[in-house]
N, C-alpha and C positions, 0 to 999 in steps of 0.2 A: 425729471426732477420736479416735485410738486412745489407749490408756492404757499407756504404756511405763515404762521405768525412770526417766526424767526426771520424769514425772508422779507416779510413786510416791515419789520423793525429796521432791518438793514437798508431797505429801500428808502424808508423815511429819513434815516440818517444821511443817506446820499443826497436826497432831495433838499434837505434843510439841516445842515450840520449843527446849527445853533439850537433849534428846537428839538430835532430828532423825532422819535416816535411819540405821537400824541393821540391818545384815544381815551378821553375821560369817561365816555359812556360805555367803554368795554365792548364795542360793537364787534370787534374781531374775535371776541370770545363767544359770541352767540352762534347758534346753529340754525341759520335761516332755512325754514322748510325742511329741516332734518336732512340737509344735503351735505353736512360735514364742514370742517374748518376751511379747507381750500376753496370749496364752492362759495362759501360765505364771503371770504376775502376777495375772491374773483368778482362777486357781485358788487361789493363795496367799491373796489377799485374802478370797475366799469362805470358805476353810477357817478363817482367823483369826476372821472374824465369827461363823461357825457355832460354833466351839469356845468363843468368848467368851460367846455366848448360853447354851450348855450350862453353862459354868462359873458364870455368874451364877445360873442356876436351881439348880445344885448347891450353891453357896455358901449361898444363902438357905435351901434345903431342909435343909442340914446344920445351920444355926443354928436353924431352926424345930424340927427334931427334937430337938436337944440341949436345947431349952427346954421340951420336952413339948407342943408345939402340935400338935394333931391335929384332924381334921374332927369336928364334933359329931354326926355321924350314922354309922350302920353302913356299912361299905364294905370294900374290899380290905384296908385297914389293920387291920380287926378280926381278920383271920386271922393277924396277926403278934404273937408274944408281946411283952408289955411289958418294959421295962427293957433293951432292946437298943440299942447304939450305931447310928449311921446306917449304916455298912458292914455291921453284923451283921443289920440289917433286910433288906438285899438278899440276904444268904446264907440268910435264913429263908424267902424267897419260894420256893414250889415251882418246879421246873425248867420245867414247862409254862407257868406264869404268866410266867416270864422270857421264854420264847419268844413269848408273846403281846405282851409289851411291845416286844421287839425287832421283831416283825412289824409292829406299829402304826407304829413309828418308820420302818421300811423303806418303808411306804406313803407317808409324808410325804416321805421322801427321794426316792422315785420322782417324786412330784408336783413337787418342787423342781427336778428335773433334766429333766423331760419337756418336749420342745419344743412339744407341743400345748397343755399348760397355760400355758406361757410365751407362746406366740403368741396365745392367747385374751386375754391382758392387753396385747398389743402389745409384748412383751418378747422379748429374745434370751437365749440361754445366757450365763452369766458368762464362759465361755471364748471366746465369739464376739461380744464387744462389749457384752454385757448388763451388768446391774447386780449386782455381787457382794453376796451376802447377801439377794437378793430372794426372797421366798416367794410363789409364785403364788396367786391366788385359785382358787376352784373352778369358774370359769365353764365350763371344758371338761368338767366332770363331767356324766355323763348324769343324775345326781341333783342338781339345783340345791340349793345351800346358801345360806341368807340371810346367812351370816357368812363372813369370811375368817379365816385362822389368825393372820395377823400383826397386824391392827388391826380386830378384829371390830366395834368401835363407832365407827370412823371418826374417831378423835381427831386423826389426822395429815393428813386429806384436805384441810384448808384451809391447811396450812402452805406457806410459800414454799419454793422450791428451796434458798435460802440457809439457812432454818431447818432443813430436813430434813438438809442437809449438816452443819450444826453438831451436830444431835442424833446423826447417825451417827458423827461423830468422837468425841463423848462416849461413845457406846455402845462403840466399839472400845476406848477407853481403859479404860472400866469393865470390859469383858470381859478385857482383859489383866490388870488388877488382880485380878479374880475368879479367873483361872487360877492366879495366884501364891498367892492366899489359900487356894484349895481344896487346892492341893498342900501348903500349910502345914499344913492340917488332917490330910491323909493322912500327911505326914511325922511329925507329932507323935503320931499314932496308932500308927505302926509303930516309931518310934525315940523312946521317951520322953526328953524333955529336949533333943531336937534343935531344937525351936523354943521357946525359953524363955518367950515370951509366951503360949504355948498349952499350958502344962503341965497344964491342966485337962482336956484332951481324953482320953477313955478310950482305953486301949491296944487294939489290934486284932491278933489272932493269925492272921487269914486272909491271903489273897493278893489284893491289889488287881488284879493282872495276870492273875488266873484267875477271872473273875467267874462262870463256868459250872461250876465244880467242884461236883459234888453234895455236899450237906452233911447229908443225912439219908436214911432209908429211903424216904421218899416222893419223893425227888428222884434216886434212884439210876439208873444206866444200866440196871440189871436191870428196874426198874419201867417205864422208858420203853420198853425192848425188849418187855416183855410187852404194854404198851398198843399198841404198833405192830403186834405180831403178832395182836392181837385185832381189829384194824380190817378 
């Protein structure tokens, strides 16, 4: 059975009985890349789940950093000066280190989209009738891994389909709240007083929408150019 707009509206009512189906921009009526309604809705659902997961991690990370919680052992965090706010920490990371982070994320993105990794788990792509938000295991990898990224310790393997669906709905709702909460932090940092409840958030003079702008001599384009020419 396909997942179209009627199923999307029913799911929205299940996730939030008060608000129900909410799509003011009519995105579910679009035909992204001429792939059809079900593919478009699959893409939208996958995008929301993914962004919700990232926002939940970012929200917790922002709170942890603001309270001075750090790993008790030397690591990458040791190279960042103390006393910086969460967004300033990112600015302080060398440009090449940022590229490594983005590269690692890109590898996981490829795995999540690759038909071979999905097929190894008996799954399809989320735009082809697969499960939105599904992160494949590493069964298709030539280097076997004892763990998977989503549930390495198998906490959810014995749950029923109904229990998994309930947890997924809760995760989507938590992700939506985290996205709003994280943007509250960012707004309070850029416009002091814009979020009265968050007036304790340190101000930030950088640009959230330009995360790769060099911030020091070790991250300058000149330095990267010299490094490239020396290879």
